C-alpha positions as CSV (number, residue, x, y, z in Angstrom):
1,M,-6.6,-158.6,-66.4
2,T,-5.3,-155.5,-69.1
3,D,-3.2,-153.3,-67.1
4,S,0.4,-154.4,-67.5
5,I,3.8,-153.8,-65.8
6,I,5.2,-155.7,-68.5
7,P,6.3,-153.3,-71.6
8,E,5.1,-153.8,-74.9
9,P,8.2,-154.9,-77.3
10,N,8.2,-152.1,-79.1
11,E,8.7,-150.0,-76.1
12,M,11.7,-151.6,-75.3
13,K,13.5,-150.8,-78.3
14,K,14.2,-147.1,-79.2
15,G,16.4,-147.4,-82.5
16,V,20.5,-147.1,-82.7
17,Q,21.3,-145.0,-80.4
18,P,23.6,-142.0,-80.6
19,I,26.1,-143.9,-78.5
20,D,26.6,-146.0,-81.7
21,K,27.7,-143.3,-84.2
22,V,30.2,-142.1,-81.3
23,M,31.9,-145.8,-81.4
24,T,31.8,-145.7,-85.2
25,D,33.9,-142.8,-85.2
26,L,36.7,-143.8,-82.6
27,G,37.1,-146.8,-84.4
28,L,35.6,-148.9,-81.5
29,S,34.0,-152.4,-81.6
30,D,32.1,-153.7,-79.4
31,T,35.2,-156.3,-78.1
32,A,37.8,-153.6,-77.4
33,F,35.4,-151.8,-75.7
34,V,34.5,-154.3,-73.4
35,D,38.5,-155.1,-73.4
36,K,38.8,-151.3,-72.4
37,S,36.9,-151.4,-69.6
38,Y,38.1,-152.8,-66.1
39,K,34.5,-152.9,-64.9
40,K,31.9,-154.7,-65.3
41,L,30.5,-154.3,-68.5
42,S,29.5,-157.4,-71.0
43,F,29.7,-157.7,-75.2
44,R,25.7,-158.2,-74.3
45,L,25.4,-154.9,-72.5
46,V,27.1,-152.9,-75.2
47,A,25.1,-154.8,-78.2
48,K,21.8,-153.7,-76.2
49,A,23.6,-150.1,-75.8
50,R,24.0,-149.6,-79.2
51,K,21.0,-151.3,-80.8
52,G,18.7,-149.5,-78.9
53,R,17.7,-151.6,-76.1
54,R,15.8,-149.9,-72.8
55,L,18.9,-150.1,-70.2
56,K,18.6,-149.0,-67.1
57,H,20.0,-145.4,-66.2
58,R,22.8,-147.7,-64.1
59,N,24.2,-148.8,-67.1
60,Q,24.1,-146.0,-69.1
61,T,26.1,-144.2,-66.6
62,L,28.5,-147.0,-66.6
63,I,29.1,-147.3,-70.5
64,M,29.4,-143.6,-70.3
65,R,32.3,-143.5,-67.4
66,V,33.9,-146.7,-69.4
67,L,33.7,-144.4,-72.7
68,N,35.2,-141.7,-70.8
69,E,38.1,-143.2,-69.2
70,C,39.0,-144.4,-72.2
71,Y,38.7,-141.1,-74.1
72,P,40.1,-138.6,-71.3
73,D,40.2,-135.6,-74.0
74,K,36.3,-135.8,-74.7
75,N,33.3,-135.6,-72.4
76,F,30.5,-137.2,-72.9
77,T,27.4,-137.3,-71.1
78,V,24.5,-139.6,-70.9
79,E,22.6,-137.1,-73.3
80,D,25.0,-137.5,-75.1
81,L,25.2,-141.0,-75.7
82,F,21.6,-141.9,-75.5
């Protein structure tokens, strides 16, 4: 069967995302980001976000909310980060 619902491996990778630059500019490591979050956030999820792996919208929103809670003076949107 040629029609598959499983995406090709290259479709899953979107390249380094803007969140990587934002976190680097803020001096925020994956460990520090996970430690600052009180929500259920894993190192794996943060690493996937930074490397550009495809994430569900709810995970993108979760990462955005944690980043906005850590830095309330900045107002990040999902579009700013992904």
